[in-house]
N, C-alpha and C positions, 0 to 999 in steps of 0.2 A: 362444477356441473356433473351431472350423472354421466358415467362413461357411455352408457347406451344412447343417451340423447345426444351426446357430443359426437359419437360415431355416426349417428343418423344424419346430423348436420353436415359432417365432412362428406359422407356419401352423397347426400342430396345436393348440397351447394357446390361441390367441387368434383368429386370422382365421377358421378353420374354425367355431369355436363361435359366432362372431358372424354369419357369413354364411349358414350352412346353414339356419337357420329361414327366412331371406329367400328363399333358393333354392327351398326346398320350397314356400313360398307362391307364388312366381312360377310354378313348374312345375305346381302344382295349379290355379292360377288362383283367382279370386274375391277378395273384399275381405279385407284384413288385419284380424284380430280384435284388439281392444285388448290390448296387451302381448304379442302373439304373437311379435314380433321381438326381444324382450328376452331375452338369453342369460344362463343361469346359468353363471358361471365359477368355476373352482377353481384354487388355486395348486398348486405342485409337491408340497405336503404333503396335497393333497386338501381343503383348507379353502376355504369360500366366499370369493370375493374380487371385486373389480370390475376393469373393463378398465384403468383408470388405474394401479392398483397392479400388476397383472400386466404391463402394458407397462413400467412403471418397472423391474421386476425383470429383464425380458428385455432392455431397452435397456442396463442396466448390464453385461450380458454380451456386448454387440454387438461383432462383429469390427471392426477398423479399416476405415474407408471407408464404413460404412453411413450412409446419409443419413437419420438418425432424425427430425429435426423435421417434414418433410412427412408422414411416416407417423403420427407422434404427433398431428398436427392432424387428419388423415383419420380416425384412430381416434376422437377426440373427436366428430367430426361424425357418424360411423357410430353411436356410442352414443346421441347425441342423436336421430338419425334413428330408431333402434329404439324409443326412448321415445315418439316422435311417430308411430309406426306408418307410417313413410315407407320403403317398400320400396326404391325406387331409391337413396335415401340410404344405406341399409345396404349394398346391393350395390356401391356405389362404393368400398368398402374393398378389393375385389379388385384394382382398378386401382392403388390406393395400394400394396398389397403387391407387385404386379408391379414398380412403380417402385423400391421398396425393394430387391427382388432384383436389379434391374439396377444399382443403385448399388454392388453388391458384385462385379459382373462385371469391373470395371476397364476401362481404355481398350481400344479395339479393337486387335488385334495389328498 
């Protein structure tokens, strides 16, 4: 799979869905309501799934060079943070996604 297309899928299907509730809460301000940061995820067939299963499917299609383990760990931490109503912990997934994207850029010219 093309690296750009794969990253777009990871961003759309996983990162965006996990991070947007946290971004919305950050932008609106105020305390996090219990469970507010927990995202409802669906697989490519539209069936409910969890972040681990969705990541496993996406990781299986990853282009060569993608540094998957750090992102996988960050994803687990973000899911745990969402369950704990930890806003900064969920938002940390954005930096992990940026690092994953950089891993596909290759060495500088």
